[in-house]
C-alpha positions in Angstrom: 0.0 0.0 0.0 1.1 3.5 -0.7 1.9 5.5 2.5 -0.3 8.6 2.6 1.0 12.0 3.5 -1.1 15.1 4.3 0.1 17.9 2.1 0.2 21.5 3.5 -2.0 22.9 0.8 -4.9 20.6 1.9 -4.9 22.2 5.3 -3.0 25.5 4.7 -4.9 27.2 7.6 -3.0 25.0 10.0 0.4 25.7 11.4 3.0 22.9 10.9 2.6 21.6 14.4 -1.2 21.6 14.0 -0.8 19.9 10.7 1.2 17.1 12.2 -1.4 16.6 14.9 -4.2 16.6 12.3 -2.4 14.1 10.2 -1.9 11.8 13.2 -5.6 12.0 14.2 -6.8 11.3 10.7 -4.7 8.2 10.1 -2.0 9.6 7.8 1.5 8.2 7.7 3.1 11.6 7.6 3.1 15.1 6.3 4.6 17.4 3.7 5.6 20.7 5.3 5.6 24.1 3.5 8.7 25.8 4.9 8.6 28.5 2.2 5.3 30.0 1.1 4.2 29.5 -2.5 2.8 33.0 -2.8 3.4 36.3 -1.0 -0.2 36.5 0.2 -0.9 33.0 1.5 -1.2 32.3 5.3 2.2 31.1 6.5 3.7 30.0 9.8 7.5 30.4 9.7 9.6 27.8 11.4 12.7 29.8 10.7 11.7 32.8 12.8 9.5 31.1 15.4 11.9 29.1 17.6 9.2 27.9 19.9 7.1 26.5 17.1 10.1 24.9 15.5 10.8 23.1 18.7 7.2 21.9 18.9 7.4 20.5 15.4 10.6 18.7 16.1 9.1 17.2 19.3 5.9 16.2 17.6 7.8 14.4 14.7 9.6 12.4 17.4 6.7 11.7 19.7 4.0 10.9 17.1 6.0 8.9 14.7 4.8 11.1 11.8 7.2 11.1 8.9 8.0 14.3 7.0 7.8 13.0 3.4 8.7 16.3 1.8 9.5 20.0 2.2 8.4 22.9 -0.1 8.5 25.1 -2.1 11.9 25.9 -3.5 11.6 28.1 -6.6 14.4 28.4 -9.1 14.1 32.0 -10.3 16.4 34.4 -12.1 17.6 35.9 -8.8 17.7 32.7 -6.8 20.7 32.2 -4.6 20.8 28.6 -3.4 22.7 29.6 -0.3 19.5 31.3 0.9 17.8 27.9 0.8 20.4 26.1 2.9 18.9 26.9 6.3 15.5 25.5 5.1 17.1 22.4 3.7 19.1 21.9 6.9 15.8 22.2 8.9 14.2 19.7 6.6 17.0 17.2 7.2 16.7 17.7 11.0 13.0 16.8 10.7 13.9 13.7 8.7 12.5 14.9 5.3 13.7 12.9 2.3 12.2 14.8 -0.6 12.0 18.4 -1.8 9.5 20.1 -4.1 11.1 22.5 -6.7 9.5 24.8 -9.2 11.2 26.1 -12.3 10.5 29.8 -12.7 13.3 30.8 -15.0 13.1 31.1 -18.8 16.9 30.8 -18.9 17.3 27.1 -18.7 21.1 27.3 -18.5 20.9 29.4 -15.4 18.1 27.3 -14.0 20.2 24.2 -14.6 23.2 25.6 -12.7 20.9 26.5 -9.8 19.3 23.0 -9.9 22.7 21.3 -9.8 23.8 23.4 -6.9 20.5 22.7 -5.1 21.0 18.9 -5.8 24.5 19.0 -4.4 23.4 20.7 -1.2 20.3 18.6 -0.6 21.9 15.3 -1.5 24.6 15.9 1.1 21.7 16.2 3.7 19.8 13.1 2.4 17.0 15.0 0.6 16.1 14.4 -3.1 14.9 17.4 -5.2 11.8 16.9 -7.3 11.1 19.3 -10.2 7.4 19.8 -10.3 6.1 20.8 -13.8 3.2 23.3 -13.7 1.5 24.9 -16.7 2.2 28.4 -15.5 5.9 27.9 -14.8 8.9 27.6 -17.2 8.8 23.8 -16.8 5.3 23.4 -17.9 4.6 19.8 -18.7 5.8 16.4 -17.5 7.9 15.9 -20.7 9.5 19.4 -20.0 10.4 18.1 -16.6 11.9 14.9 -17.9 13.9 16.9 -20.5 15.1 19.3 -17.9 16.2 16.7 -15.3 17.8 14.4 -17.9 19.8 17.2 -19.5 20.8 18.7 -16.2 21.9 15.5 -14.6 20.6 12.0 -15.4 21.4 10.7 -11.9 20.3 13.6 -9.6 16.8 14.5 -8.7 13.4 13.4 -10.1 10.3 14.7 -11.8 7.3 15.1 -9.5 3.9 14.1 -10.8 0.9 16.1 -9.5 -2.1 14.8 -11.5 -3.8 18.2 -11.8 -0.7 19.8 -13.4 0.2 16.6 -15.3 -3.1 16.4 -17.1 -3.7 20.1 -17.4 -0.5 20.4 -19.3 -1.5 17.7 -21.7 0.3 14.8 -20.1 -0.6 11.2 -20.9 -0.1 8.2 -18.7 1.8 6.4 -21.4 4.5 9.1 -21.2 5.6 7.8 -17.8 8.6 5.5 -18.1 9.7 3.2 -15.4 13.2 4.7 -15.4 11.7 8.0 -14.3 9.0 6.6 -12.0 11.6 4.7 -10.1 13.5 7.9 -9.3 10.5 9.5 -7.6 10.5 9.6 -3.8 6.8 10.4 -3.7 3.8 11.4 -5.9 1.1 13.9 -5.3 -2.6 13.1 -5.6 -5.7 15.1 -6.7 -8.5 15.0 -9.1 -10.3 17.6 -11.3 -12.9 17.8 -14.0 -12.1 17.6 -17.7 -11.8 19.2 -20.2 -9.0 21.6 -19.2 -10.2 25.1 -18.6 -9.5 27.6 -21.4 -8.0 30.3 -19.2 -4.8 30.1 -17.1 -6.6 32.1 -14.4 -9.1 29.2 -14.0 -6.4 26.6 -14.1 -4.6 28.4 -11.3 -7.8 28.9 -9.3 -8.7 25.2 -9.4 -5.1 24.1 -8.6 -4.9 26.4 -5.6 -8.3 26.3 -4.1 -10.8 23.9 -5.8 -9.4 20.5 -6.5 -11.5 17.3 -6.2 -10.8 14.2 -4.1 -9.4 11.2 -6.0 -12.2 9.5 -7.9 -14.5 12.6 -7.8 -13.1 14.0 -11.1 -12.2 12.7 -14.5 -8.5 11.9 -14.3 -7.4 8.3 -14.9 -5.8 8.0 -11.5 -5.8 4.2 -11.2 -4.0 4.0 -14.5 -1.5 6.6 -13.4 -0.7 4.7 -10.1 -0.1 1.6 -12.1 2.9 3.3 -13.6 4.7 4.0 -10.3 6.1 1.7 -7.6 3.3 0.2 -5.5 4.8 1.4 -2.3 5.5 5.0 -3.5 4.3 7.5 -0.9 1.3 9.6 -2.0 1.1 13.3 -0.9 -2.7 14.0 -0.7 -2.7 17.6 -1.9 -6.4 18.6 -2.3 -7.6 22.1 -1.3 -11.3 21.8 -1.2 -13.9 24.4 -2.0 -16.5 25.4 0.5 -19.2 23.4 -1.3 -17.8 20.2 0.2 -19.1 21.3 3.6 -15.9 20.7 5.5 -15.8 23.4 8.1 -12.7 22.2 9.8 -9.2 21.1 8.6 -9.7 17.7 10.2 -12.9 17.1 8.2 -11.1 18.0 5.0 -8.2 15.7 5.9 -10.4 12.8 6.7 -12.6 13.2 3.6 -9.7 13.3 1.0 -7.9 10.5 2.8 -11.0 8.3 2.6 -11.5 9.1 -1.1 -7.8 8.1 -1.7 -8.3 4.8 0.1 -11.5 4.1 -1.7 -9.8 4.7 -5.1 -7.0 2.4 -4.2 -9.5 -0.2 -3.0 -8.1 -0.5 0.5 -9.8 -0.2 3.9 -9.2 2.3 6.6 
């Protein structure tokens, strides 16, 4: 069975320590922690500036047995200085994280490649594998773009992360996933959405950030996708739900999307 991780975006209103407790209460195997906010305006609880919260998170990881499957989000931009990321990577290593989510936001692939290689060097030394996540609005838009980037940058370092909503919105097909790449992945993300793909990038962004569907509630061939990856690959359940789902607490959201994931995989609680 795929271990299930509660992604930060699913319960972004929670602080990292609250997220860990929520994941534990709802039966998850671990969490993915957002150490760096994805947007300037989103709610964010900094573990770098809040020493007391950082200590609570470290204590909870130890006492609950919750695994930190990944840390995010590390953007490779034109002005990125990898040295600025080192404290976050070191914290991730202290928490036992083994994977890192990276976004490619630089049209200069040569510069982005250099930053990727430096990031890989730093993170590998600390036991963390970088994953380039293709997203339609970034400069690494599709799954095949991600494969091309990682292969050309370094065939042995890092991996391409699959998030179904980005994978299919960018025109990805399950047949594109090769075992040689799937076997490099340290985890996969999980979400569903309706088809066809929206015409506007604004709507694609809106759905991705605040209105995804639980696995099996949309139109993506998720069972077929899972058949292309190792059967024990951890799944990060990353599903921000809209208000129409009626989940008025983070725990209700976490429980609902976990149950959908289990049902889709055909396993019990």
